[in-house]
Residue frames as qw, qx, qy, qz and C-alpha x, y, z in Angstrom:
[[0.058, -0.071, -0.939, -0.332, 15.56, -14.66, -4.53],
 [0.527, -0.059, -0.006, -0.848, 11.86, -14.31, -5.20],
 [0.545, 0.039, 0.759, -0.355, 9.16, -16.79, -4.38],
 [0.215, -0.040, -0.778, -0.589, 7.51, -19.05, -6.87],
 [0.639, -0.243, -0.135, -0.717, 3.81, -19.69, -6.76],
 [0.798, -0.059, -0.600, -0.005, 4.52, -23.24, -5.63],
 [0.362, 0.132, -0.602, 0.700, 6.22, -21.92, -2.47],
 [0.262, -0.129, 0.290, -0.912, 2.98, -20.35, -1.24],
 [0.186, -0.358, -0.914, -0.048, -0.12, -21.94, 0.29],
 [0.316, -0.686, -0.343, -0.558, -3.57, -20.54, 1.08],
 [0.637, -0.736, -0.228, 0.018, -3.35, -18.84, 4.44],
 [0.677, -0.049, -0.088, 0.729, 0.38, -17.97, 4.29],
 [0.073, -0.982, -0.174, 0.016, 0.96, -14.38, 5.46],
 [0.597, 0.122, -0.095, 0.787, 3.75, -11.83, 5.29],
 [0.192, -0.947, -0.253, 0.047, 3.82, -8.61, 7.31],
 [0.595, 0.147, -0.015, 0.790, 6.21, -5.74, 6.98],
 [0.135, -0.811, -0.184, 0.539, 6.60, -2.24, 8.45],
 [0.597, 0.540, 0.317, 0.502, 6.82, -0.13, 5.24],
 [0.170, 0.625, -0.139, 0.749, 7.48, 3.27, 6.91],
 [0.490, -0.514, -0.527, 0.467, 8.20, 4.07, 10.57],
 [0.227, -0.692, -0.210, 0.652, 7.33, 7.56, 11.72],
 [0.464, 0.591, 0.450, 0.484, 6.37, 9.06, 8.33],
 [0.310, -0.434, -0.104, 0.839, 7.86, 12.56, 8.15],
 [0.339, 0.844, 0.209, -0.358, 6.47, 15.70, 6.59],
 [0.047, -0.643, 0.578, 0.500, 9.76, 15.77, 4.64],
 [0.310, 0.060, 0.918, 0.241, 8.91, 12.39, 3.07],
 [0.362, 0.681, 0.604, -0.202, 5.48, 13.72, 2.17],
 [0.164, 0.872, -0.129, -0.444, 6.90, 16.87, 0.56],
 [0.189, -0.428, 0.762, 0.448, 9.56, 14.80, -1.26],
 [0.375, 0.327, 0.858, 0.126, 6.79, 12.59, -2.71],
 [0.313, 0.835, 0.318, -0.322, 4.86, 15.73, -3.81],
 [0.028, 0.749, -0.445, -0.490, 7.99, 16.85, -5.68],
 [0.255, -0.172, 0.896, 0.321, 8.54, 13.46, -7.28],
 [0.305, 0.471, 0.826, 0.045, 4.86, 13.05, -8.31],
 [0.070, 0.244, 0.330, 0.909, 4.11, 16.65, -9.17],
 [0.388, -0.648, -0.618, -0.217, 1.13, 16.61, -6.82],
 [0.220, 0.149, -0.364, 0.893, 1.40, 19.84, -4.84],
 [0.422, -0.655, -0.503, -0.374, -2.16, 19.69, -3.47],
 [0.020, -0.583, 0.413, -0.699, -1.88, 21.96, -0.40],
 [0.845, -0.419, -0.036, -0.331, -3.66, 19.36, 1.77],
 [0.952, -0.017, -0.135, 0.273, -0.39, 17.45, 1.64],
 [0.629, 0.228, -0.133, 0.731, 2.19, 20.25, 1.85],
 [0.031, 0.468, -0.117, 0.875, 0.79, 23.38, 3.40],
 [0.261, -0.263, -0.795, 0.480, 0.02, 23.18, 7.14],
 [0.165, 0.234, 0.235, -0.929, -1.89, 26.48, 7.26],
 [0.514, 0.071, -0.460, -0.721, -4.19, 25.52, 4.36],
 [0.492, -0.107, -0.861, -0.072, -4.74, 21.97, 5.71],
 [0.232, -0.326, -0.734, 0.549, -5.65, 23.09, 9.24],
 [0.114, 0.384, 0.305, -0.864, -7.33, 26.46, 8.81],
 [0.418, 0.260, -0.355, -0.795, -8.97, 26.27, 5.36],
 [0.583, 0.025, -0.736, -0.345, -9.71, 22.57, 5.17],
 [0.672, -0.495, 0.157, -0.528, -10.14, 21.75, 8.87],
 [0.907, 0.001, -0.399, 0.137, -7.80, 18.81, 9.16],
 [0.658, -0.729, 0.037, 0.184, -5.45, 18.47, 12.08],
 [0.307, -0.640, 0.478, 0.517, -2.49, 18.67, 9.91],
 [0.484, 0.483, -0.544, -0.487, -1.23, 17.77, 6.43],
 [0.835, -0.098, 0.518, -0.156, -1.51, 14.08, 5.36],
 [0.351, -0.281, 0.766, 0.459, 0.17, 11.70, 2.99],
 [0.505, 0.310, -0.447, -0.670, -0.88, 11.28, -0.63],
 [0.896, 0.016, 0.309, -0.318, -2.91, 8.16, -1.22],
 [0.825, 0.507, -0.247, 0.028, -0.58, 7.14, -3.94],
 [0.087, 0.668, -0.657, 0.339, 2.33, 7.37, -1.56],
 [0.596, -0.247, 0.653, -0.396, 0.72, 4.94, 0.83],
 [0.924, 0.313, 0.079, -0.207, -0.24, 2.68, -2.14],
 [0.590, 0.633, -0.482, 0.137, 3.35, 2.64, -3.35],
 [0.206, -0.533, 0.715, -0.403, 4.61, 1.81, 0.15],
 [0.780, -0.056, 0.522, -0.341, 2.25, -1.14, 0.48],
 [0.836, 0.520, -0.122, -0.127, 3.11, -2.22, -3.04],
 [0.223, 0.686, -0.663, 0.199, 6.75, -2.29, -2.02],
 [0.570, -0.299, 0.686, -0.339, 5.83, -4.83, 0.75],
 [0.899, 0.273, 0.249, -0.237, 4.31, -7.06, -1.86],
 [0.690, 0.650, -0.310, 0.075, 7.28, -6.92, -4.18],
 [0.110, -0.640, 0.699, -0.299, 9.64, -7.42, -1.34],
 [0.722, -0.121, 0.612, -0.301, 7.81, -10.70, -0.57],
 [0.850, 0.355, 0.385, -0.061, 7.13, -12.13, -4.09],
 [0.571, -0.111, 0.440, 0.684, 9.90, -10.37, -6.08],
 [0.166, 0.552, -0.141, -0.805, 10.08, -7.52, -8.50],
 [0.380, 0.262, -0.581, -0.670, 8.07, -7.94, -11.74],
 [0.041, -0.108, -0.993, 0.018, 5.93, -10.76, -10.31],
 [0.290, 0.465, 0.542, -0.637, 2.73, -8.79, -9.61],
 [0.158, 0.246, 0.693, 0.659, 0.31, -8.83, -12.48],
 [0.258, -0.692, -0.444, -0.506, -2.58, -6.95, -10.78],
 [0.352, -0.200, -0.533, 0.743, -2.60, -4.57, -7.87],
 [0.199, -0.626, -0.328, -0.679, -5.42, -2.33, -6.57],
 [0.213, -0.119, -0.625, 0.741, -6.26, -0.58, -3.34],
 [0.245, -0.769, -0.459, -0.371, -9.28, 1.08, -1.67],
 [0.211, 0.314, -0.379, 0.844, -8.35, 4.07, 0.42],
 [0.469, -0.618, -0.625, -0.089, -10.22, 4.14, 3.79],
 [0.403, -0.884, -0.152, 0.184, -8.37, 6.74, 5.85],
 [0.297, 0.889, -0.283, 0.205, -5.60, 9.22, 5.84],
 [0.839, -0.148, -0.183, 0.491, -2.03, 8.46, 6.84],
 [0.166, -0.982, -0.030, -0.080, -0.61, 11.29, 8.97],
 [0.364, 0.653, -0.528, 0.403, 2.91, 12.54, 9.67],
 [0.304, -0.462, 0.678, -0.484, 4.31, 10.40, 12.55],
 [0.919, -0.005, 0.152, -0.363, 2.34, 7.27, 11.55],
 [0.217, -0.354, 0.894, 0.168, 4.01, 3.92, 11.21],
 [0.751, 0.298, -0.183, -0.560, 2.55, 2.01, 8.26],
 [0.371, -0.232, 0.899, 0.003, 2.43, -1.78, 8.58],
 [0.691, 0.272, -0.328, -0.584, 1.18, -3.82, 5.59],
 [0.513, -0.157, 0.832, -0.145, 0.09, -7.55, 5.72],
 [0.595, 0.264, -0.486, -0.583, -0.65, -9.88, 2.84],
 [0.635, -0.073, 0.724, -0.260, -2.41, -13.21, 3.05],
 [0.108, 0.057, -0.852, -0.509, -2.58, -15.90, 0.23],
 [0.573, 0.146, 0.316, -0.742, -6.26, -16.06, -0.48],
 [0.894, 0.310, 0.248, -0.208, -6.30, -18.55, -3.34],
 [0.239, -0.421, 0.743, 0.462, -4.16, -20.55, -5.75],
 [0.752, 0.479, 0.336, -0.303, -5.30, -21.40, -9.19],
 [0.692, 0.135, 0.493, 0.510, -4.01, -22.58, -12.59],
 [0.269, 0.462, 0.304, 0.788, -5.21, -19.26, -14.12],
 [0.166, -0.536, -0.427, 0.709, -5.95, -15.91, -12.69],
 [0.177, 0.624, 0.450, 0.614, -8.32, -13.38, -14.18],
 [0.114, 0.093, -0.262, 0.954, -8.37, -9.85, -12.98],
 [0.115, 0.537, 0.710, -0.440, -11.48, -8.74, -11.14],
 [0.235, 0.672, 0.515, 0.478, -14.00, -6.85, -13.26],
 [0.120, -0.837, -0.031, -0.533, -14.26, -4.07, -10.75],
 [0.500, 0.050, -0.589, 0.633, -11.74, -3.54, -8.05],
 [0.230, -0.338, 0.176, -0.896, -14.04, -0.82, -6.57],
 [0.775, -0.286, -0.146, -0.545, -16.56, -3.52, -5.52],
 [0.932, -0.137, -0.318, 0.109, -14.15, -5.94, -4.02],
 [0.635, -0.707, 0.172, 0.259, -11.32, -6.10, -1.55],
 [0.208, 0.820, -0.494, -0.201, -7.93, -5.05, -2.91],
 [0.947, -0.051, 0.309, 0.076, -6.19, -8.00, -4.52],
 [0.089, 0.757, -0.573, -0.301, -2.95, -8.71, -6.15],
 [0.981, 0.176, 0.056, -0.067, -1.76, -11.61, -8.25],
 [0.243, -0.660, 0.665, 0.250, 1.68, -13.24, -8.47],
 [0.905, 0.361, -0.086, -0.206, 2.46, -15.44, -11.44],
 [0.536, -0.496, 0.633, 0.256, 5.15, -18.04, -11.99],
 [0.149, 0.422, -0.710, -0.544, 6.57, -19.72, -14.97],
 [0.065, 0.131, 0.987, 0.067, 4.29, -22.71, -14.52],
 [0.286, -0.335, -0.441, -0.782, 1.16, -20.58, -15.12],
 [0.443, -0.563, -0.668, 0.203, 0.00, -21.05, -11.48],
 [0.019, -0.624, 0.032, -0.781, -1.22, -17.89, -9.89],
 [0.358, -0.364, -0.665, 0.546, -1.57, -16.88, -6.27],
 [0.162, -0.754, -0.304, -0.559, -4.25, -14.41, -5.24],
 [0.393, -0.094, -0.536, 0.742, -3.26, -12.23, -2.29],
 [0.239, -0.870, -0.321, -0.288, -5.44, -10.17, -0.05],
 [0.518, 0.077, -0.351, 0.776, -3.71, -7.56, 1.95],
 [0.260, -0.905, -0.326, -0.083, -4.30, -4.82, 4.49],
 [0.420, 0.365, -0.276, 0.784, -2.31, -1.87, 5.73],
 [0.477, -0.767, -0.412, 0.123, -2.57, -0.41, 9.25],
 [0.241, 0.645, -0.204, 0.696, -1.32, 3.00, 10.37],
 [0.568, -0.501, -0.508, 0.411, -0.24, 3.26, 13.98],
 [0.015, 0.911, 0.126, 0.392, -0.85, 6.81, 15.16],
 [0.557, -0.135, -0.350, 0.741, 1.68, 8.88, 17.02],
 [0.033, -0.893, -0.417, -0.167, -0.39, 11.76, 18.33],
 [0.478, -0.677, 0.006, 0.560, 2.61, 13.55, 19.90],
 [0.473, 0.086, 0.418, 0.770, 3.79, 14.50, 16.39],
 [0.037, 0.766, 0.427, 0.479, 0.79, 16.87, 15.68]]
């Protein structure tokens, strides 16, 4: 059962581990599903020797999808009306990705930000009563350096 906007108050938080020990296999499976075979994500030799990274890393859209899953797990499928992110660092094989959302505001109407690039990522959840909840969220990757 999903939440209604009336069930949430400013300051309420939800945290969820969205992936534990992200594997290279998961990254390659995402490459296949998305059609994005950029060698930075799938080719260890290219990523390390040509590009200078310590290893391959996850697609930004993969991490965005994982954090979005946390939001829909919390508020229910089909309830988000706006979702955006700002990528600030890579997610590496072996990382555990934890996502946290906090209710930032409640209002009778919600209008999407003019420019998500200039603001923190935000999402909105709507209910049948036309009350909206604005969420701010963050994701944190815990590093497992032994995997490299």
